[in-house]
C-alpha positions as CSV (number, residue, x, y, z in Angstrom):
1,M,4.7,11.5,-12.8
2,K,3.8,8.1,-11.2
3,R,2.5,8.7,-7.7
4,I,2.6,6.3,-4.8
5,A,0.6,6.5,-1.6
6,V,2.1,4.7,1.4
7,F,-0.2,3.4,4.1
8,A,1.6,2.9,7.5
9,S,0.8,2.5,11.1
10,G,4.1,2.3,12.8
11,S,7.7,3.3,12.9
12,G,7.9,4.0,9.1
13,T,11.3,2.6,8.2
14,N,10.0,1.1,5.0
15,M,8.4,4.4,4.0
16,R,11.6,6.2,4.9
17,N,13.5,3.8,2.7
18,M,11.1,4.3,-0.2
19,A,11.1,8.1,0.2
20,A,14.9,8.1,0.1
21,Y,14.9,5.8,-2.9
22,Y,12.6,8.0,-4.9
23,E,13.7,11.4,-3.6
24,N,15.5,12.4,-6.8
25,N,13.5,10.3,-9.2
26,P,12.0,12.4,-12.0
27,T,9.2,9.9,-12.8
28,V,8.1,8.4,-9.5
29,E,7.3,10.0,-6.2
30,V,5.9,9.1,-2.8
31,S,3.0,11.6,-2.9
32,L,1.1,10.8,0.3
33,V,1.4,8.9,3.6
34,V,-1.8,7.7,5.0
35,C,-1.6,6.8,8.7
36,N,-4.1,5.6,11.2
37,K,-2.1,6.2,14.4
38,H,-1.4,9.6,15.9
39,G,2.3,9.8,17.0
40,A,3.5,7.0,14.7
41,G,7.1,7.3,13.7
42,V,6.2,7.3,10.0
43,I,4.8,10.8,10.4
44,Q,8.2,12.2,11.4
45,Y,9.8,10.5,8.4
46,A,7.2,11.9,6.1
47,K,7.9,15.4,7.4
48,Q,11.6,15.0,6.9
49,F,10.9,14.2,3.2
50,N,8.2,16.9,2.9
51,I,5.5,14.2,2.1
52,P,2.0,15.2,3.1
53,V,0.4,13.0,5.8
54,L,-3.3,12.2,6.0
55,L,-4.3,10.9,9.5
56,I,-7.4,8.7,9.1
57,D,-9.8,7.0,11.5
58,R,-12.0,4.0,10.9
59,Q,-14.9,6.1,9.6
60,V,-12.8,7.6,6.9
61,L,-11.5,4.2,5.8
62,Y,-14.6,2.1,6.2
63,G,-17.5,4.4,6.4
64,S,-17.2,6.4,3.2
65,N,-15.6,6.6,-0.3
66,E,-13.8,9.8,0.7
67,L,-10.3,8.3,0.8
68,V,-10.8,6.5,-2.5
69,E,-11.9,9.7,-4.2
70,L,-8.9,11.6,-2.7
71,L,-6.5,9.0,-4.0
72,K,-8.0,9.2,-7.5
73,I,-7.8,13.0,-7.4
74,L,-4.1,12.7,-6.5
75,H,-3.6,10.3,-9.5
76,I,-2.2,7.6,-7.2
77,K,-0.9,4.8,-9.4
78,L,0.1,2.4,-6.6
79,I,-0.9,2.0,-2.9
80,V,1.9,0.5,-0.9
81,L,1.2,-0.9,2.6
82,A,4.2,-0.7,4.9
83,G,3.1,-1.9,8.3
84,F,-0.5,-0.8,8.0
85,M,-2.5,-2.8,10.5
86,W,-6.1,-2.4,9.2
87,L,-7.7,-4.4,6.4
88,I,-8.2,-2.5,3.2
89,P,-11.9,-2.2,2.4
90,Q,-13.5,-3.7,-0.7
91,N,-14.3,-0.3,-2.2
92,M,-10.6,0.6,-2.4
93,I,-9.6,-2.9,-3.7
94,T,-12.2,-2.4,-6.4
95,A,-11.1,1.1,-7.3
96,F,-7.4,0.1,-7.4
97,P,-7.3,-3.5,-8.8
98,N,-3.9,-5.0,-8.7
99,R,-2.5,-1.7,-7.6
100,I,-2.4,-2.3,-3.8
101,I,0.6,-4.2,-2.4
102,N,1.7,-5.3,1.0
103,I,5.0,-6.6,2.4
104,H,4.9,-9.3,5.1
105,P,7.9,-10.3,7.2
106,A,7.6,-14.1,6.6
107,L,7.2,-16.6,3.8
108,L,3.5,-16.7,3.3
109,P,1.2,-18.6,3.6
110,D,3.0,-19.5,6.8
111,F,2.9,-17.0,9.7
112,G,0.4,-14.7,8.2
113,G,-3.1,-13.5,9.1
114,K,-4.6,-11.3,11.7
115,G,-2.3,-10.6,14.6
116,M,0.8,-11.8,12.8
117,Y,3.0,-8.7,12.5
118,G,6.4,-7.5,13.6
119,N,8.3,-9.5,16.3
120,K,5.2,-11.8,16.7
121,V,6.0,-13.2,13.3
122,H,9.7,-13.7,14.1
123,E,8.9,-15.3,17.5
124,A,6.6,-17.7,15.8
125,V,9.1,-18.6,13.0
126,I,11.9,-19.3,15.6
127,A,9.5,-21.3,17.9
128,A,8.5,-23.4,14.9
129,G,12.1,-24.3,14.3
130,K,12.0,-23.1,10.7
131,A,15.3,-23.1,8.7
132,F,14.3,-20.1,6.6
133,S,12.2,-17.0,6.9
134,G,11.9,-14.1,4.6
135,I,9.6,-11.6,3.0
136,T,6.5,-11.9,0.9
137,I,5.3,-9.0,-1.3
138,H,1.8,-9.6,-2.4
139,Y,-1.3,-8.0,-3.8
140,V,-3.9,-7.0,-1.3
141,N,-7.4,-8.6,-1.2
142,E,-10.1,-8.5,1.4
143,K,-8.2,-10.9,3.8
144,Y,-5.0,-10.4,5.8
145,D,-1.9,-11.7,3.9
146,D,-3.9,-13.6,1.4
147,G,-3.4,-11.9,-2.0
148,A,-1.5,-13.3,-5.0
149,I,2.3,-13.3,-4.3
150,V,4.4,-10.9,-6.3
151,L,7.8,-11.8,-4.8
152,Q,9.3,-13.9,-2.0
153,Q,12.9,-13.7,-0.8
154,K,14.3,-15.9,2.0
155,V,17.0,-15.8,4.6
156,A,18.4,-18.5,6.8
157,V,17.2,-18.7,10.4
158,E,20.5,-19.5,12.2
159,K,21.0,-21.1,15.6
160,G,21.0,-18.4,18.2
161,D,18.8,-16.0,16.1
162,T,16.5,-14.0,18.3
163,P,13.4,-12.1,17.1
164,D,15.5,-9.0,16.9
165,T,18.4,-10.5,14.9
166,L,15.9,-12.2,12.6
167,A,14.0,-8.9,12.2
168,A,17.3,-7.2,11.2
169,K,17.8,-9.7,8.4
170,I,14.2,-9.3,7.3
171,H,14.4,-5.5,7.2
172,A,17.5,-5.8,5.0
173,L,15.4,-7.9,2.5
174,E,12.5,-5.4,2.7
175,Y,14.7,-2.3,2.0
176,K,16.3,-4.0,-0.9
177,H,13.4,-5.7,-2.6
178,Y,10.3,-3.5,-1.9
179,P,11.5,-0.6,-4.1
180,E,12.5,-3.0,-6.9
181,V,9.0,-4.5,-6.9
182,I,7.4,-1.1,-6.9
183,D,9.6,-0.1,-9.9
184,R,8.6,-3.2,-11.8
185,L,4.9,-2.7,-11.1
186,L,5.0,0.9,-12.2
187,S,6.8,0.2,-15.4
């Protein structure tokens, strides 16, 4: 069994999509959700799919090797970030080389970095007058939104798009392509 750990801080729609995608898969499972925010929507989705949730604080992530050791014990093959707002520490990057990926709601390197998440990204894309936006799936390194790109997909930014309408287009790309990339990386 190839096991995935999903790290999330927010609503959890990408995790929900992955859990549904792998629900009846005999070779891949979402084995753990790691969350740093009490009350985050991702926790309820994890419960719906009977996926264990580990709530962490900064000490667990940055102050020890405890989480890395747990992921190894669980035989996690891929760590998938889905709206996780904290940087991944070097000890985890070292322990899981090229096995930690993130999805960003824009075409990196534009509109990435600290503080660029959710509707802030879509607002910035629209304000810049860009003709296209999209998603970037990339490997995680020690900087925000900086790792090697695995996949980019784009969508037109149309006249009259709002951050919410652009977000809906971006979510459709995320839900389609994130599981495909995970499958490819696990094969």
